[in-house]
C-alpha positions in Angstrom: 28.6 16.3 15.5 25.0 15.2 15.1 23.4 14.6 11.8 20.9 17.5 11.1 19.6 16.1 7.8 15.8 16.5 7.8 13.8 13.2 7.9 11.4 12.2 5.2 8.5 13.1 7.5 9.8 16.5 8.2 10.2 17.2 4.4 6.7 15.9 3.8 5.2 18.0 6.6 7.0 21.2 5.3 5.8 20.6 1.8 2.2 20.0 2.9 2.4 23.1 5.0 3.4 25.1 1.9 0.0 24.2 0.5 -1.6 26.6 3.1 -0.7 29.4 0.7 -3.5 28.2 -1.7 -6.0 26.5 0.6 -9.3 28.3 0.5 -8.3 30.1 -2.7 -9.1 27.2 -5.0 -9.4 23.5 -5.1 -6.6 21.1 -4.3 -7.1 19.3 -7.6 -5.9 22.6 -9.2 -3.3 24.0 -6.7 -1.4 20.7 -6.7 0.1 21.8 -10.0 1.6 24.9 -8.5 3.0 23.2 -5.4 4.6 20.3 -7.4 6.0 22.6 -10.1 7.6 24.8 -7.4 9.0 21.7 -5.6 10.6 20.7 -8.9 12.0 24.2 -9.5 13.6 24.2 -6.0 15.0 20.7 -6.6 16.6 21.7 -9.9 18.0 24.9 -8.4 19.5 23.2 -5.3 21.0 20.3 -7.2 22.5 22.8 -9.7 23.9 24.8 -6.8 25.5 21.8 -5.3 27.1 20.7 -8.6 28.5 24.2 -9.1 30.1 24.2 -5.7 31.7 20.8 -6.4 33.2 22.0 -9.7 34.3 25.2 -8.0 36.4 23.1 -5.5 37.8 21.1 -8.5 38.5 23.9 -11.0 38.8 27.0 -8.8 38.3 30.2 -10.7 38.1 28.6 -14.2 34.5 29.7 -14.7 34.5 28.7 -18.4 35.4 25.1 -17.6 32.9 25.0 -14.7 30.1 26.1 -17.1 31.2 23.6 -19.7 31.0 20.8 -17.1 27.6 22.0 -15.9 26.2 21.9 -19.5 26.8 18.1 -19.4 24.5 17.5 -16.3 21.1 15.8 -16.5 19.5 19.2 -16.9 20.7 22.8 -17.5 19.7 25.7 -15.3 20.1 29.0 -17.3 21.4 32.2 -15.6 19.0 34.0 -13.3 16.7 31.0 -13.2 17.4 29.7 -9.8 15.2 29.6 -6.7 17.6 32.0 -5.0 17.1 34.5 -7.9 13.3 34.3 -7.4 13.6 34.6 -3.6 15.7 37.8 -4.0 12.9 39.2 -6.1 10.0 37.9 -3.9 8.8 41.5 -3.2 8.7 42.5 -6.9 5.2 43.6 -8.0 5.6 41.4 -11.0 6.8 38.2 -9.3 4.3 36.0 -11.0 5.5 37.1 -14.5 9.1 36.6 -13.3 8.4 33.0 -12.3 6.7 32.3 -15.6 9.7 33.6 -17.5 12.1 31.5 -15.4 10.0 28.3 -16.1 10.0 29.1 -19.9 13.7 29.5 -20.0 14.3 26.3 -18.1 12.0 24.4 -20.5 13.7 25.9 -23.5 17.1 24.8 -22.2 15.9 21.2 -21.5 13.5 20.6 -24.4 14.4 16.9 -24.8 13.1 16.2 -21.3 10.8 19.0 -20.4 9.1 20.3 -23.5 5.6 21.3 -22.8 5.7 20.5 -19.1 5.0 24.0 -17.9 2.7 25.1 -20.8 -0.5 24.6 -18.7 0.5 26.5 -15.7 1.0 30.3 -15.0 2.0 31.9 -11.8 0.8 35.2 -13.2 -2.8 33.9 -13.6 -5.9 35.6 -12.1 -6.6 32.1 -10.8 -4.2 33.0 -8.0 -6.1 36.1 -7.2 -5.9 39.8 -8.1 -2.4 41.2 -8.3 -2.1 42.2 -4.6 -3.4 38.8 -3.4 -1.4 36.9 -6.0 1.8 38.6 -5.0 1.2 37.9 -1.3 0.6 34.2 -2.0 3.7 33.9 -4.1 5.8 35.6 -1.6 4.5 33.2 1.1 5.3 30.3 -1.2 8.8 31.5 -1.7 9.2 32.0 2.0 8.0 28.5 2.7 10.4 26.9 0.2 13.3 28.9 1.7 12.9 26.8 4.9 16.2 25.0 5.8 14.1 21.8 5.9 13.4 22.2 2.2 17.1 22.5 1.2 17.2 19.9 -1.5 21.0 20.0 -2.1 22.3 16.4 -2.2 25.1 17.4 0.1 22.5 18.3 2.7 19.7 15.8 1.9 21.7 12.7 0.9 19.8 10.6 -1.7 17.8 13.6 -2.9 15.9 11.7 -5.7 14.8 9.0 -3.1 13.6 11.6 -0.6 11.9 13.9 -3.1 10.5 11.0 -5.1 8.8 9.8 -1.9 7.6 13.3 -1.1 6.2 13.7 -4.5 4.2 10.5 -4.1 3.1 11.6 -0.7 1.8 14.9 -1.9 0.1 13.3 -4.9 -1.6 10.9 -2.6 -2.8 13.7 -0.2 -4.0 15.8 -3.2 -5.9 12.8 -4.5 -7.5 12.1 -1.1 -8.7 15.8 -0.9 -9.9 15.8 -4.5 -12.4 13.1 -4.1 -13.6 11.6 -7.4 -11.1 13.7 -9.4 -8.3 12.1 -7.3 -8.9 8.8 -9.0 -8.1 10.3 -12.4 -4.5 10.9 -11.6 -3.5 8.6 -8.8 -3.6 4.9 -8.0 -3.3 4.2 -4.2 0.3 3.3 -3.3 -0.5 -0.2 -1.9 -2.5 -1.2 -5.0 0.4 0.0 -7.3 2.8 -2.0 -5.1 0.6 -5.1 -5.4 0.3 -4.9 -9.2 4.0 -4.3 -9.6 4.8 -7.4 -7.6 2.3 -9.5 -9.5 3.7 -8.6 -13.0 7.2 -9.1 -11.6 9.3 -7.3 -14.3 12.9 -8.4 -15.1 16.0 -6.5 -16.1 15.9 -5.4 -19.7 12.1 -5.1 -19.8 10.1 -2.5 -21.6 7.3 -1.4 -19.3 4.2 0.6 -20.4 1.2 2.1 -18.7 -1.2 3.4 -21.4 -3.3 5.4 -18.9 -0.4 6.5 -16.7 -2.0 9.4 -14.8 0.8 11.0 -12.7 3.0 8.0 -13.2 2.9 6.4 -9.7 2.0 2.9 -10.9 4.6 3.0 -13.7 7.3 4.1 -11.2 6.3 1.3 -8.8 6.8 -1.3 -11.6 10.1 0.2 -12.5 11.3 0.1 -8.9 10.3 -3.6 -8.8 13.0 -4.5 -11.4 15.7 -6.3 -9.4 19.1 -7.7 -10.1 20.0 -11.3 -9.1 21.3 -10.1 -5.7 18.0 -8.4 -5.0 19.3 -4.8 -5.5 17.3 -2.4 -7.6 18.2 -2.5 -11.3 18.3 0.5 -13.7 18.1 -1.8 -16.7 14.5 -1.1 -17.9 12.7 1.4 -20.0 9.4 3.1 -19.0 6.7 4.3 -21.4 3.4 5.9 -20.8 0.4 7.7 -22.3 -1.9 10.2 -20.6 -4.8 12.2 -22.1 -5.0 15.0 -19.5 -2.4 17.7 -20.1 -2.0 18.8 -16.5 -1.6 15.2 -15.3 0.8 14.3 -18.2 3.0 17.2 -17.0 2.9 15.9 -13.4 3.9 12.5 -14.7 7.0 13.9 -16.5 8.0 15.8 -13.3 7.4 12.6 -11.2 9.7 10.6 -13.5 12.4 13.3 -13.3 12.3 13.5 -9.5 12.6 9.7 -9.3 15.7 9.8 -11.5 13.8 8.1 -14.3 13.8 11.1 -16.7 14.6 8.7 -19.6 11.0 7.6 -19.5 9.0 8.4 -22.6 5.6 9.8 -21.6 3.2 10.9 -24.4 0.3 13.3 -24.1 -2.4 11.7 -26.2 -5.7 9.7 -26.2 -4.5 6.1 -26.0 -7.5 4.6 -27.8 -8.1 7.3 -30.5 -4.6 8.7 -31.1 -1.8 6.5 -29.5 1.7 8.0 -29.8 3.8 5.1 -28.7 4.4 3.8 -32.3 7.3 2.2 -34.2 6.9 2.6 -37.9 3.3 1.9 -38.8 2.8 -0.4 -35.7 2.1 0.0 -32.0 5.1 -0.4 -29.8 5.4 -3.7 -28.0 6.3 -4.2 -24.4 7.3 -7.0 -22.0 5.0 -5.6 -19.2 1.8 -3.5 -19.6 0.0 -2.3 -16.5 -2.9 0.1 -16.1 -5.6 1.5 -13.9 -7.9 2.8 -16.7 -10.9 5.0 -16.1 -13.7 2.7 -15.0 -16.4 2.1 -17.6 -15.5 5.2 -19.6 -18.4 6.7 -21.7 -17.7 8.0 -25.2 -14.3 6.3 -25.5 -14.4 6.2 -29.3 -16.5 3.2 -30.3 -17.4 5.1 -33.5 -13.8 4.8 -34.7 -13.3 1.1 -33.7 -14.2 -0.5 -37.0 -11.7 1.7 -38.9 -9.0 1.5 -36.3 -5.7 1.4 -38.3 -4.1 -0.8 -35.7 -6.9 -3.4 -35.9 -7.2 -3.6 -32.1 -10.9 -4.5 -32.1 -11.0 -7.7 -34.3 -12.2 -9.6 -31.2 -15.2 -7.2 -31.0 -16.2 -3.6 -30.3 -16.9 -2.8 -26.6 -20.1 -0.9 -25.8 -19.8 2.8 -26.6 -20.7 3.7 -22.9 -18.2 1.3 -21.3 -14.6 1.5 -22.5 -13.1 -1.1 -20.1 -12.4 -3.7 -22.8 -11.2 -1.0 -25.3 -8.2 -0.5 -22.9 -7.7 -4.2 -22.3 -7.7 -4.9 -26.1 -5.2 -2.1 -26.6 -3.0 -3.6 -23.8 -3.1 -7.0 -25.4 -2.1 -5.6 -28.8 0.9 -3.8 -27.3 2.3 -6.8 -25.4 5.1 -8.9 -26.8 4.5 -12.7 -27.5 5.7 -13.7 -24.0 4.6 -10.5 -22.2 2.3 -10.0 -19.2 -0.5 -7.6 -18.5 -1.9 -6.4 -15.2 -5.1 -4.3 -15.3 -7.4 -3.0 -12.6 -11.1 -3.3 -13.6 -14.6 -2.8 -12.2 -16.3 -6.2 -11.4 -18.7 -5.7 -14.3 -15.9 -6.5 -16.7 -16.0 -10.1 -15.3 -19.6 -10.9 -16.0 -21.4 -8.4 -18.2 -22.8 -9.9 -21.4 -23.5 -8.8 -25.0 -20.4 -7.5 -26.7 -18.2 -7.7 -23.6 -19.2 -11.3 -23.0 -18.1 -12.2 -26.5 -14.7 -10.4 -26.1 -14.2 -12.1 -22.7 -14.9 -15.5 -24.2 -12.4 -15.0 -27.0 -9.7 -13.9 -24.5 -10.3 -17.0 -22.4 -10.4 -19.3 -25.5 -7.1 -17.8 -26.7 -5.7 -18.8 -23.2 -4.6 -15.2 -22.4 -6.3 -15.0 -19.0 -4.1 -16.2 -16.1 -5.7 -14.8 -12.9 -8.6 -12.8 -11.5 -8.1 -11.2 -8.1 -11.0 -9.6 -6.2 -9.9 -6.6 -4.1 -11.6 -5.0 -1.1 -14.2 -2.2 -1.6 -13.3 1.5 -1.0 -9.6 1.2 -1.9 -9.7 3.8 -4.7 -10.2 7.6 -4.6 -13.6 8.8 -5.7 -15.4 5.4 -5.8 -16.3 2.9 -3.1 -17.0 0.1 -5.4 -14.7 -3.0 -5.2 -12.4 -3.6 -8.1 -10.5 -6.6 -9.4 -7.2 -7.2 -11.0 -6.9 -9.3 -14.2 -3.6 -10.8 -15.1 -3.2 -11.8 -18.7 -0.1 -13.7 -19.9 0.8 -14.3 -23.5 3.4 -16.9 -22.5 0.9 -18.9 -20.3 1.7 -22.6 -20.1 -1.5 -24.0 -18.4 -5.1 -23.6 -19.5 -6.3 -23.1 -15.9 -7.2 -19.7 -14.4 -6.5 -18.7 -10.8 -9.3 -16.9 -8.9 -8.4 -15.1 -5.6 -11.0 -13.5 -3.3 -9.0 -11.0 -1.3 -12.0 -8.8 -0.7 -12.2 -9.4 3.1 -8.6 -8.9 4.1 -7.6 -5.2 4.6 -7.2 -2.4 7.1 -10.3 -0.4 7.7 -9.9 3.3 7.3 -12.0 6.4 7.9 -11.9 7.7 4.3 -10.5 4.6 2.6 -9.6 1.0 3.2 -6.0 0.0 2.8 -4.1 -3.2 1.8 -1.6 -4.1 4.5 1.8 -5.7 3.7 0.6 -9.1 4.8 -2.5 -8.8 2.6 -0.3 -7.9 -0.4 2.1 -10.7 0.3 -0.6 -13.3 0.6 -2.1 -12.4 -2.8 1.4 -12.4 -4.5 2.4 -15.7 -2.9 -0.9 -17.4 -3.8 -0.5 -16.2 -7.4 3.1 -17.3 -7.7 2.3 -20.7 -6.3 -0.9 -20.9 -8.4 -2.7 -22.7 -5.6 -6.1 -23.4 -4.2 -6.7 -22.2 -0.6 -10.0 -22.9 1.0 -12.3 -19.9 1.1 -9.6 -17.7 -0.5 -8.5 -19.0 -3.9 -9.3 -21.6 -6.5 -7.6 -22.9 -9.7 -10.4 -23.3 -12.2 -10.2 -25.4 -15.3 -11.2 -24.2 -18.8 -14.2 -26.6 -18.6 -15.4 -25.0 -15.4 -15.3 -21.6 -16.9 -17.0 -22.8 -20.1 -19.7 -24.4 -17.9 -20.2 -21.0 -16.3 -20.7 -19.5 -19.8 -17.4 -17.7 -19.5 -18.7 -15.7 -16.6 -15.7 -14.8 -14.3 -17.7 -13.6 -11.3 -15.4 -14.7 -8.5 -18.0 -16.2 -6.1 -18.7 -18.8 -8.8 -15.2 -20.2 -8.3 -14.2 -19.3 -4.7 -16.7 -20.3 -2.0 -16.3 -18.0 0.9 -19.6 -18.9 2.6 -19.2 -19.4 6.3 -21.7 -21.8 7.8 -23.4 -20.5 11.0 -22.9 -22.7 14.1 -26.0 -24.9 14.7 -28.3 -23.5 17.3 -28.7 -25.4 20.6 -32.4 -25.0 21.2 -32.3 -26.4 24.7 -29.6 -23.9 25.7 -31.6 -21.0 24.2 -34.7 -22.1 26.1 -32.7 -22.2 29.3 -31.3 -18.7 28.6 -34.9 -17.4 28.0 -36.1 -18.9 31.3 -33.2 -17.3 33.2 -33.8 -13.9 31.6 -37.6 -14.1 32.4 -36.8 -15.0 36.0 -34.4 -12.1 36.3 -36.9 -9.7 34.8 -39.6 -10.9 37.3 -37.2 -10.1 40.2 -36.4 -6.6 38.8 -40.2 -5.9 38.4 -40.8 -7.0 42.0 -38.0 -4.7 43.2 -39.3 -1.8 41.2 -42.8 -2.3 42.7 -41.3 -2.2 46.2 -39.6 1.2 45.5 -42.8 2.6 44.0 -44.8 1.6 47.1 -42.2 3.4 49.4 -42.6 6.5 47.3 -46.4 6.3 47.7 -47.0 5.7 44.0 
């Protein structure tokens, strides 16, 4: 008997096709929430159905025992809250309200993991159209998710968290691509997240944090990078995140759940002005801190820096119109004494003067900066500018700093450029070996950096200039003479034809 399990591509294609229900009605940066919440609802429903069937085989007609067992699962699905229940009622004139009530009941039964996750979304909203149009769209959505390809029961799909986790990332990436500039607010490109995860190289037992976690893709990548000694994936790590946008925070919670990482603690808050990852009166400390913060954020909260109760800005207050160093200073203060930081920054962070220059100098003099890696342009959604990665290491042994210029090695794309696997591996290997490679990387001493006034602009340390081959003037003269001779022949021939035509 052949295996009829749908492939990853088939699941992705079917989910992307379900988006047709909303295309044209409103923007993908908004309808993504409806699709992803519905995918999550279908996942919970199908997993619950599978577990019920398993217990039914074990315990027969003992419904009370079956229900007791189900209450101990990762999540609880209340009665009449399944996808099948909604599908049976798909023609109801009040289907939007029914869906909202189902989501409220699911949240209420799973408060520890899902509190607030559905508060910003309503399937009974005028955003989905007037009643008749809204009902038609929701019926289409229910029909789409009833497809056999979108049967998320583990008995049918196998490792359901792996498949749906991948699908979730796929959809988020597609939504980010379609959302333009807004896409960069909730998603870091997969290859960049993979690169950063390998660079920070987390270990079993680590506490890992992303203080600007968006939809959680980078945080999950770092978690997946934790390996046991035999190279297999470890589950011995803890994930923490903070996100200021309520819709995006909800997506992050669902993303963690679908990846089987629902123990992650993701807080909805402003990281700079109101951090929530706190132990006692102090900020929580982590082994690994990663982030792709908003580039040069205006109005980040400079007016509160001097009175910051966590004293994160003792090295200086960043300019009020550029919050890059505010996030970097927060990351430093939330890292354990031997911890590592990986942060994506615009190039201005490397060389801008004034307050930023003074902060940068202090970080270098404290020997926190380990590496600066220049990335290709047009990697990120919503901005074509090239970015860089700064690696800071509180347990750094040497005073040298590694500079890598990886800006010229990538795959050209229509909308965006991409890092290939060999590009990622070259960066990671160069960083791990901490080596100088001609026209690619350079290990700079503290004296060199001081001599450059603590300016970290990569071309000051990595010379990528390619000399042009010397011009052979005699050969060029010979080529010109040949071309002139050929041109004279062509003119002579043209004259001959014109005379034949009587012109």
